[in-house]
C-alpha positions in Angstrom: 0.0 0.0 0.0 1.3 3.4 -0.9 0.4 6.7 0.8 0.7 10.3 -0.3 3.3 12.7 1.2 0.4 14.6 2.8 -0.6 11.3 4.6 3.0 11.0 5.9 3.0 14.6 7.2 -0.1 13.7 9.3 2.1 11.5 11.5 4.0 13.9 13.9 7.2 12.2 14.9 9.4 14.2 17.2 12.6 13.7 19.2 12.4 13.7 23.0 14.6 13.0 25.9 13.7 10.4 28.5 13.5 12.2 31.9 12.2 9.4 34.0 11.8 5.6 33.7 10.3 3.1 36.1 9.4 -0.6 36.1 5.8 -1.2 35.2 4.9 -4.5 36.9 1.2 -4.0 36.5 1.4 -4.3 32.7 0.2 -7.6 31.0 3.5 -7.9 29.2 6.8 -6.7 30.7 7.1 -3.0 30.2 8.8 0.2 31.4 6.9 3.5 32.2 8.6 6.4 30.5 8.4 10.2 30.8 9.7 11.9 27.7 10.4 15.6 27.3 9.6 16.8 23.7 10.7 20.4 24.3 8.7 23.6 25.2 6.1 23.3 22.4 4.9 19.8 23.4 6.2 19.3 26.9 6.6 16.0 28.8 4.5 13.0 27.8 4.1 9.6 29.4 4.4 6.2 27.7 4.5 2.5 28.4 7.1 0.6 26.4 7.7 -3.2 26.1 11.5 -2.7 26.0 12.6 -4.8 29.0 14.7 -7.2 27.0 17.3 -4.6 26.1 16.8 -1.8 28.6 16.7 -1.2 32.3 15.0 1.9 33.6 18.1 3.5 35.1 19.9 3.2 31.7 17.2 5.1 29.8 17.2 8.4 31.6 18.9 11.0 29.4 18.5 9.0 26.1 17.0 10.7 23.1 14.2 8.7 21.3 11.7 9.3 18.6 8.0 9.2 19.3 4.6 9.8 17.6 3.1 12.7 19.5 -0.3 13.1 17.8 -1.9 9.8 18.5 -4.8 10.0 21.0 -3.9 8.9 24.6 -4.4 5.2 25.3 -5.1 3.6 28.7 -2.6 0.8 29.5 -3.5 -0.6 32.8 -3.2 2.2 35.4 -1.1 4.4 33.0 -2.4 6.8 30.4 0.1 6.5 27.5 0.3 9.8 25.7 3.0 9.1 23.1 4.1 6.1 21.0 7.9 5.7 21.5 9.3 4.1 18.3 11.5 1.1 17.9 12.4 -1.7 15.5 12.6 -5.5 16.2 15.9 -7.2 16.7 16.5 -10.7 15.3 14.4 -12.2 18.0 11.6 -9.7 17.6 12.5 -7.7 20.8 12.2 -3.9 20.6 15.3 -1.7 20.0 14.5 2.0 20.5 15.0 4.5 17.6 16.8 7.8 18.2 19.0 10.3 16.5 22.6 9.5 15.8 23.7 12.8 17.3 22.4 15.1 20.0 19.6 17.3 18.6 17.2 19.7 20.3 14.1 18.2 21.9 10.9 18.6 19.9 12.6 18.4 16.4 10.3 16.9 13.9 11.2 14.0 11.7 11.4 14.8 8.0 
């Protein structure tokens, strides 16, 4: 299926910095609760991410990641997830987070 460039522009992917990360034992599948700062225009958003195979909460703070900021919030157990943090599967299908290769300002939009 192909989409138009205008369709692509509807998905608002921004860079943010993880400011806080905590275990999320209440989740059905192993997950980590994240707080991600997307800069002054968007601010901090919460997320739940199934990334426990490769990441521990204390290692994530300060890391820059990409996230979709214009999806509607979604209730995941007791957490309201406000952003979809992006990743790709490794050879075993486990999530590897996506982020910029160099430091960039928070809130920068993917193009």
